[in-house]
N, C-alpha and C positions, 0 to 999 in steps of 0.2 A: 444434509444436502440434501433436499430439495427446495432450500429455495435457492439452486444456484440458478436458476432459468429465469429467473428473477434479475440477481444480481449485473447479468450485462443492462437494464437500461433500471439500476436505479442511479441519482444520478449523483454520481462525484461528491459536489458542491452539502449532499443533504447528510453522506457521511461521515467527509472531513472531521466536521467539526464534535464527534465521535470518536477517532483517535486522539484530536487535540484534550478532552476530558478525558481517557482515557488514561494519557500518559501523566496530564496535570495532576490524576486524584493520587500517581506514583509521582509525587515529586518532580518529573518531568518539564520541560516544556513546548509548546508552538514551531519556535525556534531550531529543537532537535526532530520533531515530525517534521517543518520541512525536508527539515537537510536527509532528509531517511527519503522520499516521497521523492527530491532531487535525484539522488543519488539513483536510483529505480529507477524510473525512469526519464532519467535526464536532460529535464523539462530546469527551467533557474526560478527563480525565485519570483522572478515582473510573472514568464510560464505562466506556473502552478497558478496561482492567483492570477489571473484570467482565464486559466479552465476552471476556477468554481466559480470569477463572476460570472461565464457565461451559461453556469450552469448544462456543465454534458456531463450526460452517460456514461459508467464506466467503460463504455461499450470506448463512444469516442471520447475519451479521456487515456488511455491505452492502447492507440490506435492513431493515433494526432502526436504523442507522448513525442520525445526526435529518438532515443536509443533505450533499447531494452539493459539496464548494463552487464558487458556480458561474464558477470560473478552472482551472476542468480542460478542458474545453476547449481551452484552452493547452499540456495537457502533446503535449509531437511528441515521436518521436522511435522504435527502434527498440530495442520488448525480449524476448528468446528469436530474433527473425533477421526476426520481426513489426512491420509500420508502429501502434503502437497507438489511432491516430487512423482509423486505417484496420478496426478488428477490429468488428467488425458484433454479438457479440452484446455485450449490456452493463455482462453480469456481471463480466464473464471482462477486455472492454477496462477499468471496475475500478479491477483485481485486476494487469493492468496495466500499470494509470495510477503502481500504491501499489509494484508491482518497478519502472517507471521515476526516481519520486520516488526509490525508495531507493538504485540503482543512483547515480542524481543525486549523493546525499549521499556516495556512499562513492569518488564520484571527484575529491572534493573542491571542490564549489559551494557556495556557499556559502550556509546559507539565503534570505537576498533573494532571490536566484534561485530558489533551487527553488519558493518558497512561491509561487507570481507573482505 
């Protein structure tokens, strides 16, 4: 939790390949990672690629997101030892929602279950 203060300024484009690598290590795909990100944020595939290309940090990435999915409040569980539903900072909570969804993908959950 100590690094939460650095998350808003972290470039999304630097973390995105790590999400893909984590998924691919578990025989999941970049397309599934993209689908999860687009589901959560409301970005289209093209808009997601644009966000990566312009190198926005997490704060700008989520601030410019068309619409957070209305079911994101159904995302529960822990990331880095912290329950995502208990995170007070709205931006950190959104980042941890995304982390949690990628974790679920890597753990073998079906997209139908991940995309509540």
